[in-house]
C-alpha positions as CSV (number, residue, x, y, z in Angstrom):
1,M,-21.6,35.8,-28.1
2,K,-20.8,32.2,-27.2
3,T,-23.6,29.7,-27.9
4,P,-24.6,27.6,-24.9
5,D,-23.6,24.0,-24.8
6,Y,-27.0,22.4,-24.7
7,A,-25.5,18.9,-24.0
8,R,-23.8,20.3,-21.0
9,F,-27.1,21.9,-19.9
10,V,-28.8,18.5,-20.0
11,Q,-25.9,16.9,-18.2
12,D,-25.7,19.6,-15.5
13,C,-29.4,20.2,-14.9
14,I,-31.7,17.3,-16.0
15,A,-31.9,13.9,-14.5
16,A,-33.8,10.9,-15.5
17,D,-36.3,9.6,-13.0
18,T,-38.3,6.4,-13.1
19,L,-41.1,7.8,-11.0
20,D,-44.2,8.6,-13.0
21,D,-44.9,11.7,-11.0
22,H,-41.7,13.5,-12.0
23,K,-42.4,15.6,-15.1
24,L,-41.2,18.9,-16.4
25,N,-43.4,21.1,-18.5
26,E,-42.0,23.4,-21.2
27,D,-41.9,26.5,-18.9
28,Q,-40.0,24.6,-16.2
29,L,-37.5,23.2,-18.7
30,F,-36.8,26.5,-20.4
31,G,-36.8,28.3,-17.0
32,V,-34.1,26.1,-15.6
33,Y,-32.2,26.6,-18.9
34,L,-32.3,30.4,-18.4
35,S,-31.2,30.0,-14.8
36,W,-28.3,27.8,-15.9
37,C,-27.2,30.4,-18.5
38,G,-27.4,33.2,-15.9
39,L,-25.3,31.3,-13.4
40,L,-22.6,30.7,-16.1
41,G,-22.8,34.2,-17.4
42,Q,-23.9,33.0,-20.9
43,T,-26.4,34.6,-23.2
44,P,-29.3,32.1,-23.8
45,G,-29.6,30.9,-27.3
46,P,-32.8,31.4,-29.3
47,C,-35.8,29.4,-28.3
48,E,-35.9,27.6,-31.6
49,S,-32.3,26.4,-31.1
50,F,-33.0,25.3,-27.5
51,W,-36.0,23.2,-28.5
52,A,-34.3,21.7,-31.5
53,A,-31.3,20.8,-29.3
54,M,-33.6,19.2,-26.7
55,S,-35.2,17.0,-29.4
56,R,-31.8,16.0,-30.7
57,L,-30.6,15.2,-27.2
58,G,-33.6,12.9,-26.6
59,V,-35.6,15.2,-24.3
60,H,-38.9,14.3,-25.9
61,E,-42.2,15.8,-25.2
62,R,-45.8,14.9,-25.1
63,R,-49.0,16.8,-24.4
64,G,-50.6,16.6,-21.0
65,N,-54.2,17.0,-20.0
66,D,-53.9,20.7,-19.7
67,H,-52.5,20.8,-23.3
68,R,-49.0,21.9,-22.1
69,Y,-46.1,20.0,-23.3
70,I,-44.5,17.9,-20.6
71,R,-41.3,15.8,-20.5
72,S,-42.2,12.8,-18.3
73,G,-39.6,10.9,-16.4
74,L,-37.4,13.9,-15.9
75,R,-36.5,16.2,-13.1
76,M,-34.4,19.3,-12.7
77,T,-31.3,19.1,-10.5
78,G,-28.3,21.2,-9.5
79,P,-27.7,24.8,-8.7
80,A,-29.7,26.1,-11.7
81,A,-32.7,24.1,-10.5
82,L,-32.4,25.7,-7.1
83,D,-32.0,29.2,-8.7
84,Y,-35.1,28.6,-10.9
85,I,-37.3,27.3,-8.1
86,L,-36.4,30.2,-5.8
87,A,-36.9,32.7,-8.6
88,S,-40.3,31.3,-9.6
89,Q,-41.5,30.7,-6.0
90,P,-40.5,33.9,-4.0
91,S,-42.7,32.8,-1.1
92,L,-40.1,30.0,-0.4
93,V,-37.4,32.6,0.4
């Protein structure tokens, strides 16, 4: 089993955004990661490895008002983002 390249995931799927209203919560970030792995035919790495890699790569978190972790100033982008959005919002199809 090949371990996913987390740096490539961030490069391919995550973009910095200066607008305050752009935020990713932990479910969205992990969901787009799973979509990215699926599109590349890779087996996702363990959750612990993913979150440790995100921290090392500077994708920091903070708690929001609803006590879910959010990554502010980030947005998802690319084909994996589209795949994730369509999979999580079937009413859009």
